[in-house]
Kinemage of the C-alpha trace (Angstrom):
@kinemage 1
@onewidth
@group {chain A} dominant
@subgroup {mainchain}
@vectorlist {calphas} color= white
{ca unk a 1} P 59.170 113.690 135.803
{ca unk a 2} L 59.757 109.778 137.475
{ca unk a 3} L 59.523 106.471 135.921
{ca unk a 4} L 56.826 104.132 136.630
{ca unk a 5} L 58.009 100.787 137.822
{ca unk a 6} L 57.526 97.984 135.344
{ca unk a 7} L 54.650 95.527 136.778
{ca unk a 8} L 56.499 92.026 137.538
{ca unk a 9} L 55.460 89.423 134.880
{ca unk a 10} L 55.498 86.039 137.022
{ca unk a 11} L 58.010 83.356 136.315
{ca unk a 12} L 56.127 80.525 134.596
{ca unk a 13} L 58.676 77.921 135.709
{ca unk a 14} L 58.143 79.217 139.734
{ca unk a 15} L 57.370 76.161 141.336
{ca unk a 16} L 53.808 77.528 142.701
{ca unk a 17} L 52.711 78.326 139.215
{ca unk a 18} L 53.580 75.066 138.448
{ca unk a 19} L 52.117 73.571 141.511
{ca unk a 20} L 48.974 75.660 140.186
{ca unk a 21} L 48.670 74.593 136.832
{ca unk a 22} L 49.367 70.276 137.749
{ca unk a 23} L 46.559 68.309 138.237
{ca unk a 24} L 46.826 66.846 141.854
{ca unk a 25} L 47.735 63.042 140.712
{ca unk a 26} L 51.497 64.828 140.349
{ca unk a 27} L 51.928 67.052 142.898
{ca unk a 28} L 54.232 64.357 145.298
{ca unk a 29} L 56.037 63.659 142.162
{ca unk a 30} L 56.917 67.052 141.519
{ca unk a 31} L 57.541 67.745 145.212
{ca unk a 32} L 59.757 65.223 145.322
{ca unk a 33} L 61.476 66.030 142.026
{ca unk a 34} L 61.877 69.511 143.273
{ca unk a 35} L 62.663 69.107 146.630
{ca unk a 36} L 65.396 66.798 145.458
{ca unk a 37} L 67.062 69.269 142.591
{ca unk a 38} L 66.445 72.193 145.476
{ca unk a 39} L 68.851 70.253 147.894
{ca unk a 40} L 71.386 69.533 144.904
{ca unk a 41} L 71.090 72.939 143.495
{ca unk a 42} L 72.896 74.430 147.454
{ca unk a 43} L 76.107 72.971 145.396
{ca unk a 44} L 78.002 75.690 143.311
{ca unk a 45} L 77.131 75.273 139.718
{ca unk a 46} L 74.340 72.962 140.308
{ca unk a 47} L 71.627 75.807 140.080
{ca unk a 48} L 71.087 75.670 136.301
{ca unk a 49} L 69.845 71.794 136.810
{ca unk a 50} L 67.304 73.314 139.195
{ca unk a 51} L 65.953 75.888 136.367
{ca unk a 52} L 65.972 73.285 133.914
{ca unk a 53} L 64.085 70.930 135.943
{ca unk a 54} L 61.806 73.328 136.316
{ca unk a 55} L 61.358 74.405 133.284
{ca unk a 56} L 60.266 70.648 132.086
{ca unk a 57} L 57.740 70.067 135.044
{ca unk a 58} L 56.460 73.460 133.911
{ca unk a 59} L 56.133 71.963 130.521
{ca unk a 60} L 54.205 68.716 131.609
{ca unk a 61} L 51.724 70.534 133.781
{ca unk a 62} L 50.834 72.621 130.418
{ca unk a 63} L 50.392 69.186 128.890
{ca unk a 64} L 48.880 67.133 131.931
{ca unk a 65} L 46.583 70.084 132.271
{ca unk a 66} L 44.955 69.755 128.976
{ca unk a 67} L 41.955 67.715 128.884
{ca unk a 68} L 42.736 65.668 126.369
{ca unk a 69} L 46.193 64.755 127.545
{ca unk a 70} L 44.957 61.637 128.905
{ca unk a 71} L 43.286 60.052 125.560
{ca unk a 72} L 46.144 61.391 123.554
{ca unk a 73} L 48.972 59.077 125.617
{ca unk a 74} L 47.110 56.589 125.130
{ca unk a 75} L 46.061 56.356 121.433
{ca unk a 76} L 50.181 57.549 121.596
{ca unk a 77} L 50.754 54.456 123.481
{ca unk a 78} L 48.732 52.096 121.258
{ca unk a 79} L 48.893 53.176 117.723
{ca unk a 80} L 47.368 51.604 115.046
{ca unk a 81} L 49.390 50.112 112.546
{ca unk a 82} L 47.312 52.748 109.770
{ca unk a 83} L 48.383 55.693 112.138
{ca unk a 84} L 51.860 54.734 111.230
{ca unk a 85} L 53.743 56.349 108.371
{ca unk a 86} L 57.453 55.855 107.474
{ca unk a 87} L 58.899 58.775 107.117
{ca unk a 88} L 60.357 59.841 103.280
{ca unk a 89} L 64.180 57.820 103.174
{ca unk a 90} L 63.697 56.111 106.121
{ca unk a 91} L 62.017 52.761 104.549
{ca unk a 92} L 65.077 51.421 103.667
{ca unk a 93} L 66.930 51.941 107.430
{ca unk a 94} L 66.738 49.245 110.057
Protein backbone atom coordinates (compact mmCIF):
# COMPACT_ATOMS: atom_id res chain seq x y z
CA UNK A 1 0.00 0.00 0.00
CA UNK A 2 1.38 3.41 -0.92
CA UNK A 3 0.46 6.66 0.71
CA UNK A 4 -1.34 9.27 -1.31
CA UNK A 5 0.33 12.68 -1.17
CA UNK A 6 -1.68 15.31 0.64
CA UNK A 7 -2.99 18.03 -1.65
CA UNK A 8 -1.10 21.27 -1.20
CA UNK A 9 -3.10 23.97 0.49
CA UNK A 10 -2.65 27.46 -0.95
CA UNK A 11 -0.68 29.77 1.29
CA UNK A 12 -3.03 32.63 2.25
CA UNK A 13 0.00 34.93 2.55
CA UNK A 14 1.09 34.16 -1.03
CA UNK A 15 1.59 37.51 -2.83
CA UNK A 16 -0.46 36.30 -5.81
CA UNK A 17 -3.35 35.35 -3.50
CA UNK A 18 -3.16 38.74 -1.79
CA UNK A 19 -3.10 40.60 -5.10
CA UNK A 20 -6.09 38.61 -6.36
CA UNK A 21 -8.08 39.53 -3.24
CA UNK A 22 -7.09 43.22 -3.12
CA UNK A 23 -9.26 45.78 -4.87
CA UNK A 24 -7.39 47.34 -7.81
CA UNK A 25 -6.87 50.71 -6.13
CA UNK A 26 -4.52 49.05 -3.59
CA UNK A 27 -2.41 47.09 -6.10
CA UNK A 28 0.32 49.69 -6.65
CA UNK A 29 0.85 50.28 -2.91
CA UNK A 30 0.97 46.55 -2.18
CA UNK A 31 3.39 45.86 -5.04
CA UNK A 32 5.69 48.72 -4.01
CA UNK A 33 5.83 47.52 -0.39
CA UNK A 34 6.19 43.88 -1.47
CA UNK A 35 9.08 44.65 -3.84
CA UNK A 36 10.81 46.72 -1.17
CA UNK A 37 10.34 43.91 1.36
CA UNK A 38 11.58 41.36 -1.16
CA UNK A 39 14.74 43.39 -1.75
CA UNK A 40 15.32 43.68 2.01
CA UNK A 41 14.72 39.93 2.48
CA UNK A 42 17.88 39.21 0.49
CA UNK A 43 19.80 40.10 3.63
CA UNK A 44 20.28 37.40 6.21
CA UNK A 45 17.69 37.66 8.96
CA UNK A 46 15.17 39.75 7.03
CA UNK A 47 12.92 36.92 5.86
CA UNK A 48 10.60 37.17 8.92
CA UNK A 49 9.92 40.83 8.11
CA UNK A 50 8.81 39.90 4.59
CA UNK A 51 6.52 37.19 5.99
CA UNK A 52 5.05 39.73 8.44
CA UNK A 53 4.52 42.26 5.64
CA UNK A 54 2.67 39.66 3.57
CA UNK A 55 0.56 38.63 6.55
CA UNK A 56 -0.43 42.24 7.29
CA UNK A 57 -1.35 42.77 3.63
CA UNK A 58 -3.46 39.61 3.63
CA UNK A 59 -5.39 40.95 6.60
CA UNK A 60 -5.78 44.32 4.87
CA UNK A 61 -6.86 42.65 1.63
CA UNK A 62 -9.52 40.71 3.50
CA UNK A 63 -10.83 43.93 5.04
CA UNK A 64 -10.55 46.07 1.89
CA UNK A 65 -12.38 43.44 -0.19
CA UNK A 66 -15.39 43.56 2.16
CA UNK A 67 -18.15 45.57 0.45
CA UNK A 68 -18.93 47.45 3.68
CA UNK A 69 -15.34 48.39 4.47
CA UNK A 70 -15.36 51.91 3.02
CA UNK A 71 -18.53 52.89 4.88
CA UNK A 72 -17.24 51.39 8.14
CA UNK A 73 -13.89 53.20 7.75
CA UNK A 74 -15.68 56.53 7.15
CA UNK A 75 -17.88 55.95 10.20
CA UNK A 76 -14.83 55.16 12.35
CA UNK A 77 -13.08 58.36 11.22
CA UNK A 78 -16.13 60.49 11.98
CA UNK A 79 -17.71 59.10 15.15
CA UNK A 80 -20.81 60.60 16.69
CA UNK A 81 -20.36 61.52 20.38
CA UNK A 82 -23.24 59.24 21.35
CA UNK A 83 -21.35 56.32 19.78
CA UNK A 84 -18.35 56.81 22.06
CA UNK A 85 -18.80 54.84 25.26
CA UNK A 86 -16.21 55.20 28.03
CA UNK A 87 -14.55 52.01 29.18
CA UNK A 88 -15.21 51.02 32.80
CA UNK A 89 -12.50 52.42 35.05
CA UNK A 90 -11.23 54.89 32.45
CA UNK A 91 -13.45 57.86 33.27
CA UNK A 92 -10.88 59.35 35.69
CA UNK A 93 -7.87 58.99 33.38
CA UNK A 94 -6.54 61.72 31.16
